[in-house]
Each structure stands twice: as C-alpha cells, then as structure tokens.
C-alpha positions, 0 to 999 in steps of 0.5 A: 500500500502506498502511503501518501506523504502529506508533508510534501504535498499537504492536503488541506480541507478548506470546505468547512472554512468556506462554509463557515465564512459563507454563513458568517457573511450571510449572517453579517449581511442579514444583520446589516439589513436588519440594522439598516431597517431599524435605523431607518425606522428609528430615524422616522420615529425620531423625526416625528418626535422632533416635529412633535417637540417643536410643535409643543415648544411653539405651543408652550411659548404661545400659552406662556405669552397668553398666561403672562398677558392674562396675569398682567390683566389680573394684576390690574384688577383691584381685588381688595376693593372688589372683595369689599364691594362684593362683601357689601353687596352680599350684606345688602342681599342678606338684609333684604332676605331678612324676614322681620315676620319670622323674627317677630314670630320667634320673639313673640313665642319666647316673650312672657306676658309681663315683658315688653320690648322697647328696642330690637336691633338686628345685625344680619350675618351670613347664617345668623342674626345678632340681636340687641334687645331692650326689654322692660318687665313688670317684675325681675322674675318676668325678665328671668323667664324671658332669659330662660325662654331664650335659652330653651328655644332652638331659634335663639342661642347665646343670650347675654345680659348687658345691663339691668336697671331697677324701676327706680333707675329707669322710671319704667320698670325692670329694664334689661339690655341683652344680646342674643343670636337668632337663627332664622329658619330657611324660607323657600324663595 
C-alpha cells in the first residue's frame, strides 16, 4: 500500500472554512439589513418626535405669552376693593332676605306676658342674626323667664345680659339690655 506523504504535498480541507465564512457573511449581511431597517425606522420615529417637540415648544411659548398677558390683566384688577364691594353687596342681599315676620314670630313665642320690648336691633350675618334687645318687665322674675325662654328655644342661642336697671333707675320698670343670636329658619324663595 502506498502511503501518501502529506508533508510534501499537504492536503488541506478548506470546505468547512468556506462554509463557515459563507454563513458568517450571510449572517453579517442579514444583520446589516436588519440594522439598516431599524435605523431607518428609528430615524422616522425620531423625526416625528422632533416635529412633535417643536410643535409643543411653539405651543408652550404661545400659552406662556397668553398666561403672562392674562396675569398682567389680573394684576390690574383691584381685588381688595372688589372683595369689599362684593362683601357689601352680599350684606345688602342678606338684609333684604331678612324676614322681620319670622323674627317677630320667634320673639313673640319666647316673650312672657309681663315683658315688653322697647328696642330690637338686628345685625344680619351670613347664617345668623345678632340681636340687641331692650326689654322692660313688670317684675325681675318676668325678665328671668324671658332669659330662660331664650335659652330653651332652638331659634335663639347665646343670650347675654348687658345691663339691668331697677324701676327706680329707669322710671319704667325692670329694664334689661341683652344680646342674643337668632337663627332664622330657611324660607323657600
């Protein structure tokens, strides 16, 4: 048998190298194409985002200018005097809505027979009416009964005597100056 001398004429098997090189080249070409497609898509998306950013910046500048203009016009409004005028108008509205009939009905309900009122001065607030009353009674017990009735009635609260005069001091009878809070009933308009 003849043994070839491989050292003199080496036999190289290059087929696996060429196959591996071809596969690597094909993969490189495929990855390059995929990379190119991804780059083009991201470039388009980036262009859209840049256009959106530019539009948003333009809109932001426009809105900032409008807000600055509105803030300037609001800074020229006399808020303190306007608030005072609104408060005064609300006070007038509350006074016009104030029902003397309801107040007098409630006072009549708590007033003892031996007591008469010589002064009723209401001060109308948002949810209540502060009353200053001057009551003249035949006896001191009648005035105390008036205070008890004011305490017991749910339409009144915080009855506070301010001063008291004896019949000798007033010349009329027992006189009691007091303040009380009246809670008016809500009436349908």
